[in-house]
Structure formats: C-alpha cells, structure tokens
C-alpha angles and dihedrals in degrees: 000000000000090000094057112110093224092054093046092053093049093049092048094047125091090248094054122189129286121232090243092055092045094053095041093099091050092050092046091050091049091049091054092046092051095046092045094051099039107026104026091235118167092358090168092056095240125133120238099211150079096301094055117100110248093028117192103247120198095208114087088217088064099037126012120236087245094056091042090053092045092056093059093036091061102041116121121265090249093073102037096094093043092052091049090053099047103030106037139053095230113134117252092244091062093044092049090050090055091046090052091050090054091059095054120103092239092060114115110219118248096017100104093069093086092075099056090039092055096042096047095042091050090050094050103033103022129232093303092053091048092049090050091052093046093049093050093044092053096040093049096047109116108250093020115147092211109119112246123225128189093249091059092048092045088051090070097034092102092050100050134042114279140179139185123232132175117259097238091048092055098041111095091003114141116254089236093054091045091051090056099040091049092052097246090120132024094217143016091242091059090049092049091049094052091043092055089049091053095246101120119092132187113199088343092305117117114244108227099164115079090200093054113141128192113263129192091254091057091066106090109235087341090285116078148021127205120211119189141183110189121322101308109033109081138149126196113212113201115204114223130189126293119300104227116203112208114210117243092236090057091053092048093049092047094054093041089055090046094052092046091052092048093051093045100044105017126234092294093057098055 
C-alpha cells in the first residue's frame, strides 16, 4: 500500500491521510474475504456497482424497466434468496419458504427468479413499469402466442442490437440472408445450421422452412421485424423507406443537361 502513488501523494501532502482512510483497503479486502467464505457473495469475482459494465441503473432513461427486470430474471439460483433479503421487503418467513422450495427434488432450476424480478422492478419502477416489463417479456418470448406490435418491439430496441434496412431490400429477401445482413449471424452456414435445429425465430414464430422469404405481412405494422435465436439473442430490424436505384443513363443525361445549360447561360442563368 505504501508504494501506491495515491497513498504517497496523500502522505506527502499537508493534509496527510487519516488512519481510517489508510486502512480502508485492508478493511474492504477483509470484508470481501469474509463474505466470500461465509456468504458466497460475488463468487464470480465481479463487482456489482457503478464501475461494472452493464450497470443496473435505477432511472428508466438509463435502463428500461424491461431490461431492469431481465437482469434479475436471469440471475443464477445461488443469489435469488440473497437478493430477496437485501433488495425487497418480503418477510423472512416467505423468503425462507421459497428457499426451502428451491432445495426440493421437484424444483426446476432457474424458475425462482421471477419473484425477485417482480418485487424489485415494482419497487423501483412502480406497477406500470412492472406491467410494461412483464408484457414485453411475454410478447418477446420465442414461441409466444402473444401478438406483437411495433410499440412492444420498439420498447426493447435500445436494449438489443438493431439495424435499419430499406423496405424493397427486405421484401422477398431470404430469412438466411436477412439473418446475416442484420448481424444476427456471422455467416450463412451458421444461420442454416440453427434453422435446421429449429432455433431461428421470426417475430417469435419458429422458422421451419429453409427457403422462407420475407413477405409484406411479416413486417409488424409495416415498420419492424424481430429476429431471435433462443431467449437472449435478438435483433430488431427497422424498415425504412424505399431504396430507389437511379439508372446510370439517367445520371449521365442529367449531368450532360446541367453542363450544357451552364455553358449556354452561365452560372447566373441556371
């Protein structure tokens, strides 16, 4: 610690450094060691805080209720009970009952997360925010029968990769080509492989036909498409206006006319 530049500067300054400040790192290290050994906290070594990439922001302008809910909905079983204890107002009896249920043979792994996800999202974003997150979660689940609308898809557009493609470039494009051009897959071979395995979804509907091409009715409300592989890998494809290809002869004739007019009348006459 004495060799650290920040400590050296504080010790050499007029203000100096208090004993509390000097030993803070030791205390912090001991806290982590104790919690790691006795409570299983941060077993993966990551930091749950502002310096971690993908921080869990409380403001909906920084992180949507859907994304907030999804974080807690996808945490491992090992931290479910701890999150319920430190981040919710559920009584210990109810939490212990859930913890007990998770140890029974009939428990299906990764199904207890719904409770902390709902409780914490409701506390931070209110009932409206929770309903928004639940609606998006259900609607965007691959295989879901919930009818998609462009508002629901746009609601997650900031949280998943997205791209914009012209309408006439997308129309009649093969699902494999679209999967690659949208960035969902790196190659056509990868797209073909997942399609054969039944893992590729268009607007939550499994694509079973390798020759599937995009039709007008596939475009949700005429504005977006949702491509999915499993629960987490999604791409929103926004449909922009027509891409008009101007023939070369039109461009040549236009500039020829422009140059002729400029020579005949001068720049002031055009």
